[in-house]
DSSP file (Angstrom, degrees, kcal/mol; ACC not computed):
  #  RESIDUE AA STRUCTURE BP1 BP2  ACC     N-H-->O    O-->H-N    N-H-->O    O-->H-N    TCO  KAPPA ALPHA  PHI   PSI    X-CA   Y-CA   Z-CA
    1    1 A M              0   0    0      0, 0.0     2,-0.5     0, 0.0    74,-0.2   0.000 360.0 360.0 360.0 123.4   72.5  102.3   94.2
    2    2 A L  E     -a   75   0A   0     72,-1.7    74,-2.6     2,-0.0     2,-0.5  -0.775 360.0-168.2 -90.7 130.3   74.6  101.6   91.1
    3    3 A I  E     +a   76   0A   0     -2,-0.5     2,-0.3    72,-0.2    74,-0.2  -0.980  14.8 164.8-122.0 120.2   74.8   98.0   90.2
    4    4 A V        -     0   0    0     72,-2.4    75,-2.3    -2,-0.5     5,-0.0  -0.941  40.0-142.3-134.9 156.4   77.4   97.0   87.5
    5    5 A N  S    S+     0   0    0     -2,-0.3     2,-0.2    73,-0.3    72,-0.1   0.292  79.4  88.6-100.5  10.4   79.0   93.7   86.3
    6    6 A T  S    S-     0   0    0      2,-0.2    72,-2.9     1,-0.1    73,-0.2  -0.612  81.4-126.2 -96.9 165.4   82.4   95.4   85.8
    7    7 A D  S    S+     0   0    0     70,-0.2     2,-0.3    -2,-0.2    70,-0.1   0.256  90.6  42.2 -95.8  14.1   85.0   95.7   88.4
    8    8 A Y        -     0   0    0      5,-0.0     2,-0.4     2,-0.0    -2,-0.2  -0.953  68.4-138.2-147.1 164.5   85.3   99.4   88.0
    9    9 A I    >   -     0   0    0      3,-0.4     3,-2.4    -2,-0.3    68,-0.0  -0.982  40.1-107.4-128.3 119.1   83.1  102.5   87.5
   10   10 A E  T 3  S+     0   0    0     -2,-0.4     3,-0.1     1,-0.3    -2,-0.0  -0.141 100.5   5.9 -48.6 126.0   84.4  105.0   84.9
   11   11 A G  T 3  S+     0   0    0      1,-0.2     2,-0.4     0, 0.0    -1,-0.3   0.493 107.5 108.0  80.7   4.3   85.7  108.1   86.6
   12   12 A K    <   -     0   0    0     -3,-2.4     2,-0.5    90,-0.0    -3,-0.4  -0.919  59.3-145.0-118.4 141.3   85.4  106.8   90.2
   13   13 A T        -     0   0    0     -2,-0.4    90,-2.7    -3,-0.1     2,-0.4  -0.906  30.0-146.7 -97.4 129.9   87.9  105.7   92.7
   14   14 A L  E     -B  102   0A   0     -2,-0.5     2,-0.6    88,-0.2    88,-0.2  -0.806  17.4-158.2-109.4 137.8   86.5  102.9   94.8
   15   15 A E  E     -B  101   0A   0     86,-2.8    86,-2.3    -2,-0.4     2,-0.3  -0.961  28.3-133.0-105.3 117.5   86.9  101.8   98.4
   16   16 A M  E     +B  100   0A   0     -2,-0.6    84,-0.2    84,-0.2     3,-0.1  -0.540  26.2 178.5 -75.9 133.0   86.0   98.2   98.7
   17   17 A L  E     -     0   0A   0     82,-3.2     2,-0.2     1,-0.3    83,-0.2   0.644  50.9 -88.9-105.0 -22.5   83.7   97.4  101.6
   18   18 A G  E     -B   99   0A   0     81,-1.1    81,-3.1     2,-0.0    -1,-0.3  -0.638  52.1 -47.9 133.8 169.0   83.3   93.6  101.1
   19   19 A M  E     -B   98   0A   0     79,-0.2     2,-0.4    -2,-0.2    79,-0.2  -0.471  47.8-170.3 -73.6 140.5   81.3   91.0   99.3
   20   20 A V  E     +B   97   0A   0     77,-2.8    77,-2.2    -2,-0.2     2,-0.3  -0.968   7.6 175.0-128.5 148.3   77.5   91.2   99.5
   21   21 A S  E     -B   96   0A   0     -2,-0.4     2,-0.3    75,-0.2    75,-0.2  -0.972  14.3-168.2-147.9 161.3   75.0   88.6   98.4
   22   22 A G  E     +B   95   0A   0     73,-2.3    73,-2.8    -2,-0.3     2,-0.3  -0.984  13.5 176.7-147.7 148.4   71.4   87.8   98.4
   23   23 A S  E     -B   94   0A   0     -2,-0.3     2,-0.3    71,-0.2    71,-0.2  -0.968  12.5-170.5-149.3 164.5   69.5   84.6   97.6
   24   24 A T  E     -B   93   0A   0     69,-1.8    69,-2.6    -2,-0.3     2,-0.5  -0.977  17.8-138.8-150.6 152.7   66.1   83.0   97.4
   25   25 A V  E     -B   92   0A   0     -2,-0.3     2,-0.4    67,-0.2    67,-0.2  -0.977  23.3-170.8-116.0 124.2   64.9   79.4   96.9
   26   26 A E  E     -B   91   0A   0     65,-2.8    65,-2.6    -2,-0.5     2,-0.3  -0.878   4.5-157.5-115.3 145.0   61.9   79.1   94.6
   27   27 A S  E     -B   90   0A   0     -2,-0.4    63,-0.2    63,-0.2    62,-0.1  -0.889  22.7-108.5-121.0 155.1   59.8   75.9   94.1
   28   28 A K        -     0   0    0     61,-2.3     2,-0.3    -2,-0.3    21,-0.0  -0.367  31.3-148.0 -71.7 155.6   57.5   74.9   91.2
   29   29 A N     >  -     0   0    0     -2,-0.1     4,-2.6     1,-0.1     5,-0.2  -0.824  28.4-102.7-122.4 169.5   53.8   74.9   91.7
   30   30 A I  H  > S+     0   0    0     -2,-0.3     4,-2.5     1,-0.2     5,-0.2   0.846 118.6  54.4 -61.5 -35.9   51.1   72.7   90.2
   31   31 A G  H  > S+     0   0    0      2,-0.2     4,-2.1     1,-0.2    -1,-0.2   0.933 112.1  43.1 -63.4 -46.2   49.9   75.4   87.8
   32   32 A R  H  > S+     0   0    0      1,-0.2     4,-2.7     2,-0.2    -2,-0.2   0.893 113.6  52.6 -66.7 -38.9   53.4   75.9   86.4
   33   33 A D  H  X S+     0   0    0     -4,-2.6     4,-2.6     2,-0.2    -2,-0.2   0.905 108.6  50.0 -63.5 -41.2   54.0   72.1   86.3
   34   34 A F  H  X S+     0   0    0     -4,-2.5     4,-2.0    -5,-0.2    -2,-0.2   0.950 114.2  44.2 -62.2 -49.1   50.8   71.5   84.3
   35   35 A G  H  X S+     0   0    0     -4,-2.1     4,-2.5     1,-0.2    -2,-0.2   0.894 114.3  49.9 -62.5 -40.7   51.6   74.2   81.8
   36   36 A A  H  X S+     0   0    0     -4,-2.7     4,-2.1     2,-0.2    -1,-0.2   0.885 108.0  53.5 -66.7 -39.2   55.2   73.0   81.5
   37   37 A G  H  X S+     0   0    0     -4,-2.6     4,-0.6     2,-0.2    -1,-0.2   0.920 112.4  44.0 -62.2 -43.5   54.2   69.4   81.0
   38   38 A F  H >X S+     0   0    0     -4,-2.0     4,-1.3     1,-0.2     3,-1.2   0.921 112.4  52.4 -65.8 -44.2   51.9   70.4   78.1
   39   39 A K  H 3X S+     0   0    0     -4,-2.5     4,-3.2     1,-0.3    -2,-0.2   0.832 100.5  62.2 -63.7 -32.3   54.5   72.7   76.6
   40   40 A S  H 3< S+     0   0    0     -4,-2.1    -1,-0.3     1,-0.2    -2,-0.2   0.754 103.0  51.8 -66.8 -20.8   57.1   69.9   76.7
   41   41 A I  H << S+     0   0    0     -3,-1.2    -1,-0.2    -4,-0.6    -2,-0.2   0.910 123.1  26.4 -77.2 -44.6   54.8   68.0   74.3
   42   42 A V  H  < S-     0   0    0     -4,-1.3    -2,-0.2     1,-0.1    -3,-0.2   0.624 108.8-127.8 -96.8 -14.9   54.5   70.8   71.7
   43   43 A G     <  +     0   0    0     -4,-3.2     2,-0.2    -5,-0.2    -1,-0.1   0.039  52.4 103.2  86.9 161.6   57.7   72.7   72.4
   44   44 A G  S    S-     0   0    0     -4,-0.1    -1,-0.1     2,-0.0     2,-0.1  -0.569  70.6 -28.1 119.6 178.2   58.4   76.3   73.2
   45   45 A E        -     0   0    0     -2,-0.2     2,-1.3     1,-0.1     3,-0.2  -0.388  47.3-133.9 -69.3 140.1   59.3   78.6   76.1
   46   46 A L    >>  -     0   0    0      1,-0.2     4,-2.3    -2,-0.1     3,-0.6  -0.708  29.2-178.9 -91.5  82.8   58.1   77.6   79.5
   47   47 A K  H 3> S+     0   0    0     -2,-1.3     4,-2.8     1,-0.3     5,-0.2   0.814  74.7  57.5 -60.3 -35.3   56.8   81.1   80.4
   48   48 A G  H 3> S+     0   0    0      1,-0.2     4,-1.9     2,-0.2    -1,-0.3   0.910 111.3  42.8 -61.5 -41.5   55.7   80.2   83.9
   49   49 A Y  H <> S+     0   0    0     -3,-0.6     4,-2.6     2,-0.2    -2,-0.2   0.876 111.8  54.3 -71.8 -37.9   59.2   79.1   84.8
   50   50 A T  H  X S+     0   0    0     -4,-2.3     4,-2.3     1,-0.2    -2,-0.2   0.941 110.9  45.8 -59.4 -47.0   60.7   82.1   83.0
   51   51 A E  H  X S+     0   0    0     -4,-2.8     4,-2.4     1,-0.2    -2,-0.2   0.897 111.5  52.6 -62.6 -41.1   58.6   84.4   85.1
   52   52 A M  H  X S+     0   0    0     -4,-1.9     4,-2.2    -5,-0.2    -1,-0.2   0.916 112.0  45.0 -61.9 -43.4   59.4   82.5   88.3
   53   53 A M  H  X S+     0   0    0     -4,-2.6     4,-2.4     2,-0.2    -2,-0.2   0.863 111.2  52.6 -72.5 -35.0   63.2   82.8   87.7
   54   54 A E  H  X S+     0   0    0     -4,-2.3     4,-2.0    -5,-0.2    -1,-0.2   0.920 111.6  47.3 -63.2 -42.8   62.9   86.5   86.7
   55   55 A E  H  X S+     0   0    0     -4,-2.4     4,-2.2     2,-0.2    -2,-0.2   0.908 111.1  51.4 -62.9 -42.2   61.1   87.1   90.0
   56   56 A A  H  X S+     0   0    0     -4,-2.2     4,-2.7     1,-0.2    -2,-0.2   0.901 108.3  51.1 -63.5 -41.6   63.7   85.1   91.9
   57   57 A R  H  X S+     0   0    0     -4,-2.4     4,-2.7     1,-0.2    -1,-0.2   0.901 109.6  51.3 -61.8 -40.2   66.5   87.1   90.4
   58   58 A G  H  X S+     0   0    0     -4,-2.0     4,-2.3     2,-0.2    -2,-0.2   0.903 111.0  47.2 -63.1 -41.7   64.8   90.3   91.4
   59   59 A I  H  X S+     0   0    0     -4,-2.2     4,-2.2     2,-0.2    -2,-0.2   0.942 113.7  47.4 -64.1 -48.4   64.4   89.1   95.0
   60   60 A A  H  X S+     0   0    0     -4,-2.7     4,-2.0     1,-0.2    35,-0.2   0.914 112.7  49.5 -60.9 -43.7   68.0   87.9   95.2
   61   61 A E  H  X S+     0   0    0     -4,-2.7     4,-2.6     1,-0.2    -1,-0.2   0.917 109.9  50.4 -63.0 -43.6   69.3   91.2   93.7
   62   62 A Q  H  X S+     0   0    0     -4,-2.3     4,-2.6     1,-0.2    -1,-0.2   0.885 109.3  51.3 -63.7 -37.7   67.2   93.3   96.2
   63   63 A R  H  X S+     0   0    0     -4,-2.2     4,-1.7     2,-0.2    -1,-0.2   0.883 110.1  49.9 -65.3 -37.6   68.5   91.3   99.1
   64   64 A M  H  X S+     0   0    0     -4,-2.0     4,-2.1     2,-0.2    -2,-0.2   0.931 111.3  48.9 -63.9 -45.3   72.1   91.9   97.9
   65   65 A I  H  X S+     0   0    0     -4,-2.6     4,-2.7     1,-0.2    -2,-0.2   0.901 107.2  55.5 -61.2 -42.4   71.3   95.7   97.6
   66   66 A D  H  X S+     0   0    0     -4,-2.6     4,-1.7     1,-0.2    -1,-0.2   0.903 108.6  47.8 -57.8 -42.1   69.9   95.8  101.1
   67   67 A K  H  X S+     0   0    0     -4,-1.7     4,-1.0     2,-0.2    -1,-0.2   0.887 111.0  51.0 -67.2 -38.3   73.1   94.3  102.5
   68   68 A A  H ><>S+     0   0    0     -4,-2.1     5,-2.2     1,-0.2     3,-0.6   0.904 108.2  52.3 -64.9 -40.5   75.2   96.8  100.5
   69   69 A E  H ><5S+     0   0    0     -4,-2.7     3,-1.6     1,-0.2    -1,-0.2   0.851 102.4  59.0 -63.8 -34.3   73.0   99.7  101.8
   70   70 A M  H 3<5S+     0   0    0     -4,-1.7    -1,-0.2     1,-0.3    -2,-0.2   0.807 105.8  49.5 -63.5 -28.1   73.7   98.4  105.4
   71   71 A L  T <<5S-     0   0    0     -4,-1.0    -1,-0.3    -3,-0.6    -2,-0.2   0.400 118.0-116.7 -87.5   1.8   77.4   99.0  104.6
   72   72 A K  T < 5 +     0   0    0     -3,-1.6    -3,-0.2     1,-0.2    -2,-0.1   0.852  55.6 171.0  63.6  36.1   76.6  102.5  103.4
   73   73 A A      < -     0   0    0     -5,-2.2    28,-0.3     1,-0.1    -1,-0.2  -0.408  36.0-155.1 -76.0 152.6   77.8  101.5   99.9
   74   74 A D  S    S-     0   0    0     26,-2.7   -72,-1.7     1,-0.3     2,-0.3   0.651  76.1  -3.5 -94.5 -22.8   77.4  103.7   96.9
   75   75 A A  E     -aC   2 100A   0     25,-1.8    25,-2.7   -74,-0.2     2,-0.4  -0.970  57.3-128.0-159.0 166.9   77.5  100.8   94.4
   76   76 A V  E     -aC   3  99A   0    -74,-2.6   -72,-2.4    -2,-0.3     3,-0.3  -0.993  32.0-167.2-125.8 123.3   78.0   97.1   93.9
   77   77 A V  E     + C   0  98A   0     21,-2.8    21,-2.7    -2,-0.4   -70,-0.2  -0.661  61.2  26.8-108.5 163.8   80.5   96.1   91.3
   78   78 A N  E    S-     0   0A   0    -72,-2.9   -73,-0.3    -2,-0.2    -1,-0.2   0.867  79.7-173.1  56.6  41.0   81.4   92.8   89.6
   79   79 A V  E     +     0   0A   0    -75,-2.3     2,-0.3    -3,-0.3    18,-0.2  -0.435   6.8 176.7 -71.6 136.4   77.8   91.5   90.1
   80   80 A R  E     - C   0  96A   0     16,-2.7    16,-2.4    -2,-0.2     2,-0.4  -0.931  19.3-144.5-135.2 158.5   77.1   87.9   89.2
   81   81 A Y  E     - C   0  95A   0     -2,-0.3     2,-0.3    14,-0.2    14,-0.2  -0.951  16.5-177.1-123.1 145.8   74.1   85.6   89.3
   82   82 A A  E     - C   0  94A   0     12,-2.4    12,-3.0    -2,-0.4     2,-0.3  -0.988   6.0-164.8-140.4 149.8   74.2   81.9   90.0
   83   83 A T  E     + C   0  93A   0     -2,-0.3     2,-0.3    10,-0.2    10,-0.2  -0.956   9.2 173.7-131.0 153.2   71.5   79.2   90.2
   84   84 A S  E     - C   0  92A   0      8,-1.9     8,-3.2    -2,-0.3     2,-0.5  -0.984  34.9-111.1-154.9 150.7   71.5   75.7   91.6
   85   85 A A  E     - C   0  91A   0     -2,-0.3     6,-0.3     6,-0.2     3,-0.1  -0.720  26.3-177.2 -82.0 126.3   69.1   72.9   92.1
   86   86 A I  E     -     0   0A   0      4,-2.2     2,-0.3    -2,-0.5    -1,-0.2   0.856  67.9 -28.7 -89.4 -42.7   68.4   72.4   95.8
   87   87 A M  E >  S- C   0  90A   0      3,-1.2     3,-2.3     0, 0.0    -1,-0.4  -0.921  95.7 -49.6-159.7 175.2   66.1   69.5   95.5
   88   88 A A  T 3  S+     0   0    0     -2,-0.3     3,-0.1     1,-0.3    -3,-0.0  -0.393 129.1   7.9 -58.3 121.0   63.6   68.1   92.9
   89   89 A G  T 3  S+     0   0    0     -2,-0.2   -61,-2.3     1,-0.2     2,-0.4   0.507 113.0  91.5  88.3   4.3   61.4   71.1   92.0
   90   90 A A  E <   -BC  27  87A   0     -3,-2.3    -4,-2.2   -63,-0.2    -3,-1.2  -0.997  48.3-175.2-137.4 136.0   63.3   73.8   93.8
   91   91 A S  E     -BC  26  85A   0    -65,-2.6   -65,-2.8    -2,-0.4     2,-0.4  -0.965  17.2-138.9-129.7 145.2   66.1   76.1   92.7
   92   92 A E  E     -BC  25  84A   0     -8,-3.2    -8,-1.9    -2,-0.4     2,-0.4  -0.840  13.2-163.4 -98.5 138.7   68.3   78.7   94.5
   93   93 A V  E     -BC  24  83A   0    -69,-2.6   -69,-1.8    -2,-0.4     2,-0.4  -0.991  10.6-172.8-119.1 130.6   69.1   82.0   92.8
   94   94 A M  E     -BC  23  82A   0    -12,-3.0   -12,-2.4    -2,-0.4     2,-0.4  -0.972  12.5-166.6-126.5 139.0   72.0   84.0   94.2
   95   95 A A  E     +BC  22  81A   0    -73,-2.8   -73,-2.3    -2,-0.4     2,-0.3  -0.980  21.2 166.7-117.7 136.1   73.2   87.5   93.3
   96   96 A Y  E     +BC  21  80A   0    -16,-2.4   -16,-2.7    -2,-0.4     2,-0.3  -0.993   6.8 135.1-150.0 155.0   76.6   88.6   94.6
   97   97 A G  E     -B   20   0A   0    -77,-2.2   -77,-2.8    -2,-0.3     2,-0.6  -0.944  52.5 -70.3-173.4-170.2   79.2   91.3   94.1
   98   98 A T  E     -BC  19  77A   0    -21,-2.7   -21,-2.8    -2,-0.3     2,-0.3  -0.915  38.4-137.9-109.0 122.2   81.5   93.7   95.9
   99   99 A A  E     -BC  18  76A   0    -81,-3.1   -82,-3.2    -2,-0.6   -81,-1.1  -0.601  30.2-177.7 -75.4 134.9   80.0   96.6   97.8
  100  100 A V  E     -BC  16  75A   0    -25,-2.7   -26,-2.7    -2,-0.3   -25,-1.8  -0.937  22.1-147.2-134.9 156.5   82.0   99.8   97.2
  101  101 A R  E     -B   15   0A   0    -86,-2.3   -86,-2.8    -2,-0.3     2,-0.3  -0.957  28.9-115.6-118.8 141.9   82.0  103.4   98.4
  102  102 A F  E      B   14   0A   0     -2,-0.4   -88,-0.2   -88,-0.2   -90,-0.0  -0.606 360.0 360.0 -76.8 135.0   83.1  106.3   96.2
  103  103 A K              0   0    0    -90,-2.7    -1,-0.1    -2,-0.3   -89,-0.1   0.428 360.0 360.0 -88.0 360.0   86.2  108.1   97.4
């Protein structure tokens, strides 16, 4: 499955199948909160949160790919990621794009 953030694929004619998306909601845990609280005193990257968000993006992207595969897509174009706070301590990560088939 080819995943691109452009609305075209060089040398391919595309048949649009429709929008596909995947999402996950992740929450902080006490271990990450403890480390983040300490790091906020001394400054620097909050690695626990960075890892959590990277994992969440991977989950959301795979769910998007699964939906594209159900449509028998060859690729997903114009892929974007979005995040939003759902509640205190929890964030949603969404991946979305257009599933396409090569003509």
